[in-house]
Structures are given as structure tokens and as C-alpha cells.
C-alpha positions as CSV (number, residue, x, y, z in Angstrom):
1,M,-0.8,13.3,-15.2
2,H,1.7,10.4,-15.9
3,L,3.7,7.5,-14.6
4,A,7.5,7.4,-15.3
5,S,10.1,4.8,-15.4
6,W,14.0,5.1,-14.9
7,D,17.0,3.0,-15.6
8,L,18.5,2.2,-12.5
9,D,22.3,2.0,-13.8
10,S,22.2,5.2,-15.5
11,G,19.6,7.2,-13.8
12,T,17.8,8.3,-16.8
13,R,14.2,8.2,-17.4
14,I,13.0,5.3,-19.9
15,R,9.6,6.5,-20.7
16,R,6.5,8.5,-19.4
17,Y,3.1,7.0,-19.4
18,V,0.3,9.3,-20.3
19,G,-3.3,8.8,-20.0
20,H,-4.8,9.9,-16.7
21,D,-6.7,13.1,-16.6
22,E,-6.2,13.6,-12.7
23,I,-3.6,12.9,-10.3
24,I,-2.6,9.4,-10.0
25,N,-2.5,8.3,-6.2
26,T,-1.1,4.8,-6.4
27,M,0.4,2.1,-8.6
28,D,1.7,-1.6,-8.4
29,I,3.9,-3.7,-10.8
30,S,3.2,-7.2,-11.7
31,K,5.4,-10.1,-9.9
32,R,5.7,-12.6,-12.7
33,G,4.0,-13.5,-15.9
34,E,3.5,-10.8,-18.3
35,E,4.9,-7.3,-17.1
36,L,2.2,-5.0,-16.3
37,L,1.9,-1.5,-14.4
38,I,-1.4,-0.8,-12.4
39,S,-2.3,3.0,-11.3
40,G,-5.3,4.2,-9.8
41,S,-6.0,7.9,-10.2
42,D,-8.6,10.8,-8.9
43,D,-10.1,10.6,-12.4
44,G,-11.9,7.4,-11.2
45,T,-10.0,4.9,-13.5
46,I,-7.6,1.9,-13.0
47,G,-5.0,2.1,-15.8
48,I,-3.2,-1.0,-16.9
49,W,0.1,-0.2,-18.8
50,D,2.7,-2.3,-20.9
51,P,6.0,-0.7,-19.6
52,R,7.2,-0.9,-23.5
53,T,4.6,1.6,-24.7
54,K,3.7,5.0,-23.5
55,N,0.0,4.4,-23.6
56,A,-2.4,2.4,-21.5
57,A,-3.2,-1.0,-22.7
58,D,-6.8,-0.7,-20.9
59,Y,-8.7,1.4,-17.9
60,F,-11.2,0.2,-15.9
61,E,-13.7,2.8,-15.0
62,T,-15.2,3.4,-11.6
63,E,-17.5,6.1,-10.1
64,F,-15.0,7.2,-7.5
65,P,-11.4,8.3,-6.9
66,I,-9.0,5.5,-6.8
67,T,-6.6,5.9,-3.9
68,A,-5.1,2.4,-3.5
69,V,-4.3,-0.8,-5.9
70,A,-2.7,-3.7,-6.0
71,I,-2.1,-6.8,-8.4
72,S,-2.2,-10.4,-7.3
73,E,0.8,-12.7,-7.5
74,A,-0.6,-14.5,-10.5
75,G,-1.3,-11.3,-12.4
76,N,-5.2,-12.1,-12.9
77,E,-6.7,-9.9,-10.4
78,I,-6.6,-6.4,-9.3
79,Y,-7.4,-5.1,-5.9
80,S,-8.7,-1.4,-5.7
81,G,-9.7,0.8,-2.9
82,G,-11.1,4.4,-3.1
83,V,-13.3,7.1,-1.5
84,D,-16.5,4.9,-1.4
85,N,-14.4,2.8,1.6
86,D,-14.9,-0.6,-0.3
87,I,-12.3,-2.9,-1.6
88,R,-13.0,-4.4,-5.3
89,V,-11.4,-7.5,-6.7
90,W,-11.5,-7.3,-10.6
91,D,-10.7,-10.0,-13.3
92,I,-8.2,-8.5,-15.3
93,R,-9.3,-10.5,-18.4
94,K,-13.1,-10.0,-18.1
95,K,-12.9,-6.5,-16.9
96,T,-15.3,-7.2,-14.1
97,V,-15.7,-7.0,-10.4
98,V,-15.3,-10.5,-9.1
99,Y,-16.4,-9.8,-5.6
100,S,-16.2,-6.9,-2.8
101,M,-14.7,-6.6,0.8
102,L,-16.7,-4.4,2.8
103,G,-15.7,-2.9,6.4
104,H,-13.7,0.1,6.2
105,Q,-15.6,3.3,7.5
106,D,-13.5,5.7,5.6
107,T,-11.3,6.0,2.2
108,V,-9.0,3.0,1.6
109,T,-5.3,4.6,1.3
110,S,-3.1,1.4,0.9
111,L,-3.6,-2.2,-0.2
112,R,-0.8,-5.0,-0.2
113,V,-0.6,-8.6,-1.0
114,S,1.0,-11.0,1.5
115,P,4.2,-12.7,0.8
116,D,2.3,-16.3,0.3
117,S,-0.2,-14.3,-1.7
118,K,-3.2,-15.6,0.4
119,S,-4.0,-12.3,2.3
120,L,-4.5,-8.8,1.3
121,L,-3.6,-5.9,4.2
122,S,-5.5,-2.5,3.7
123,F,-5.2,0.9,5.6
124,S,-7.9,3.4,5.8
125,M,-8.8,6.7,6.8
126,D,-10.8,5.3,9.5
127,S,-7.5,4.6,11.3
128,T,-7.6,0.7,10.9
129,A,-5.5,-1.7,9.1
130,R,-7.3,-4.9,8.1
131,T,-6.4,-8.2,6.5
132,W,-8.6,-10.2,4.2
133,D,-8.6,-13.7,2.8
134,I,-8.0,-13.6,-1.1
135,Q,-7.7,-17.3,-1.7
136,P,-9.7,-18.8,-4.6
137,F,-12.0,-20.7,-2.5
138,A,-12.3,-18.7,0.7
139,P,-15.5,-18.3,2.5
140,T,-17.8,-15.5,1.3
141,E,-16.7,-13.4,4.4
142,R,-13.0,-12.9,3.8
143,Y,-12.5,-10.1,6.7
144,I,-9.8,-12.0,9.0
145,R,-8.4,-9.1,11.5
146,T,-8.4,-5.5,12.5
147,F,-5.3,-3.7,13.7
148,D,-5.9,-0.6,15.8
149,G,-3.3,2.0,17.1
150,A,-2.2,4.0,14.2
151,S,-4.0,7.6,13.8
152,V,-4.5,9.3,10.3
153,G,-4.3,12.9,11.7
154,L,-6.1,16.0,10.7
155,E,-4.2,15.9,7.3
156,K,-5.6,12.6,6.2
157,N,-2.6,11.8,4.0
158,L,-2.8,8.4,1.8
159,I,-0.8,6.5,4.5
160,G,0.6,3.2,3.2
161,A,1.2,-0.1,5.1
162,S,3.1,-3.0,4.3
163,W,4.1,-6.7,5.1
164,D,7.3,-8.0,6.6
165,P,9.0,-10.6,4.4
166,R,7.6,-13.8,6.3
167,G,4.1,-12.3,6.7
168,K,4.4,-12.6,10.4
169,R,4.2,-8.7,10.8
170,V,2.5,-5.5,9.3
171,A,3.4,-2.2,9.4
172,A,1.5,1.5,8.7
173,G,2.5,5.1,9.1
174,S,0.6,7.1,11.5
175,G,-0.6,10.7,11.4
176,D,1.1,11.4,15.1
177,G,4.5,11.0,13.7
178,S,5.2,7.5,14.4
179,A,5.2,4.0,12.5
180,V,3.0,1.2,14.0
181,V,3.9,-2.7,13.7
182,W,1.8,-5.5,14.6
183,S,1.6,-9.3,14.7
184,T,-0.6,-10.7,12.1
185,E,-1.3,-13.7,13.7
186,T,-2.6,-12.1,17.1
187,G,-3.5,-8.3,15.7
188,K,-1.3,-7.4,18.9
189,L,0.7,-3.9,18.8
190,L,4.1,-4.6,19.0
191,Y,5.9,-1.4,18.3
192,K,4.9,2.3,18.2
193,L,8.0,3.9,16.6
194,P,8.0,7.9,17.5
195,G,10.5,10.5,16.1
196,H,8.8,12.4,13.1
197,K,7.4,15.8,13.6
198,G,4.8,15.3,10.8
199,T,2.5,12.3,9.5
200,V,4.3,9.3,8.4
201,N,3.1,8.4,5.2
202,C,4.5,4.9,4.9
203,A,6.5,2.5,6.5
204,E,8.2,-0.3,4.5
205,F,10.1,-3.5,6.1
206,A,13.8,-3.9,5.0
207,P,14.5,-7.1,3.1
208,G,15.5,-10.2,5.2
209,D,14.3,-13.3,6.9
210,D,13.2,-11.2,10.1
211,P,12.9,-7.8,10.4
212,I,14.2,-7.6,14.0
213,S,18.1,-7.6,14.0
214,R,19.1,-8.4,17.6
215,K,22.0,-6.9,19.4
216,P,23.3,-7.0,23.0
217,F,21.0,-4.6,25.1
218,R,19.3,-3.2,21.9
219,H,16.9,-4.2,19.2
220,T,16.9,-2.6,15.8
221,L,13.8,-2.6,13.8
222,K,14.5,-1.9,10.3
223,L,12.2,0.3,8.1
224,R,12.1,2.7,5.5
225,M,9.9,5.6,6.0
226,L,8.2,8.1,3.9
227,I,7.6,11.3,5.9
228,K,5.2,14.1,5.2
229,S,5.3,16.6,2.8
230,D,4.2,20.2,2.1
231,S,0.3,20.2,3.2
232,S,-0.4,23.5,1.4
233,L,-1.0,21.5,-1.9
234,G,-4.3,19.5,-0.5
235,I,-3.6,15.9,-0.9
236,N,0.4,15.4,0.3
237,R,2.8,13.6,-1.9
238,S,5.9,12.0,0.1
239,N,9.5,12.7,0.4
240,H,11.7,9.8,0.8
241,V,13.8,9.2,3.7
242,A,15.8,5.8,4.3
243,G,17.2,4.7,7.6
244,R,16.8,2.5,11.0
245,V,14.9,2.9,14.0
246,E,16.7,2.0,17.2
247,M,15.0,0.8,20.5
248,S,16.6,0.3,23.7
249,T,15.4,-2.7,25.5
250,V,13.4,-2.3,28.6
């Protein structure tokens, strides 16, 4: 099991990163400071990689398969989620858990840091997305809000969630073939976008100041989606599809 990186100009693979013993479910990349790759695997470890070398710089060992990871904007903390339902926050230098965030009732499948680095978005097989306060001096109870309306479905894929560029909306895939969008300020369900015939494994907002592009008599919500793949292999891996979802106004 390995990670890989490619040169965008030539399309050639630069390097494979080898070290995990089982399927790698998730990864993230540092945004600033020292360049790092973070990975989470069914082998119960979180890998920390220097992209210039093929072997991991370090591993954090846990007791359960890791299904979601994210790295803080400053690059000093890692957020992890797994089949034990809990979200853990790790100090990279000390290799210890700083605190945990509890509340999900099933496997955590996605973790994303907000654009302002103040909140963490999670999605779980309990069919809820949640936001959490990850500021340094936040209260002990870091839970902010729950978002309902997306289903995991019978397949229980590792469904992903995302923030819009302004942090005003969040989106997630759903087991009913739709992508779901909520307001982060109110928790209100804004859009449930149908069309796929299988589980939508991920929904990503396109770059820009506002995800809604207004046109006469039509609204266009620009999302990149990952749709379901062959379920015969157990845990599904996604096929990439890019596009726009258009909705007529009412």
C-alpha cells in the first residue's frame, strides 16, 4: 500500500511513498511551513511523510483503523478519525493526543479544516456532519453544530465533506445519490442536489468568492463530485467526475 505524487506539467509520477501495511483511506497536505504529507490507514497508523523521500518520517500508532485525517493550517496539529467514532487532535512534535472531540455515533469518514482555520468539519457514518471549535483557547466543549440531511446508505462508503472558500457553507456526498449543502451559520439545509445513480462519495466547492453563480432565472452551484465505484471490492474507492449542477429557480 502506498501514496504517490505526480508532476502536473508532464503527468509523470515523481515518487511512491511506501510504508503502510494496509489500505490507505485518507491523506492531507500541509498548507504552509514545512511541506508534509499526512496519511491514515486501516493498519491503525497515521503516517507523516517528507515528499522528498519515499519512506515515512514518522508514524503515530493507534488501536483502530484510521479513516480520516487533516492537518492544521500552522502544521503543528493533526486531526484524525476512525472506526472508534472519536476525533483526536495530535501534537506533531510531541506525538501525543492533545484532546479529543466526542459526539459521532459511527465511523468518522471525513475531516476538513475551515478556510479561517478556526473550525473543523467532520462527517460520519451516523449520517451527520458536525463542526468543532479548534482554536487554541476554545472552551472544553468544542462542539458547534450538527448538519442533518445526508445519508450514508447501505454501502457505508467513506463519504467526504468540504467547506466553501468563505466558510459560509459546507457540502457532503450522500448515499441516496445526491450532494447536500448547508449553511454553517444556521445549520439550515440549503440544497439537496440529485442526479447520480449511486452514492456520491464527495462534494467539493469550486474556487471563488461565492459558490453560487447567479444567472437570469437559473442558479448554478459549482461542485466537483466523486461518484460511487464498484462495490464488489468491499470499501469503495472513488472515480473522479468534474462538472456543474444546475438548478432552475422556483
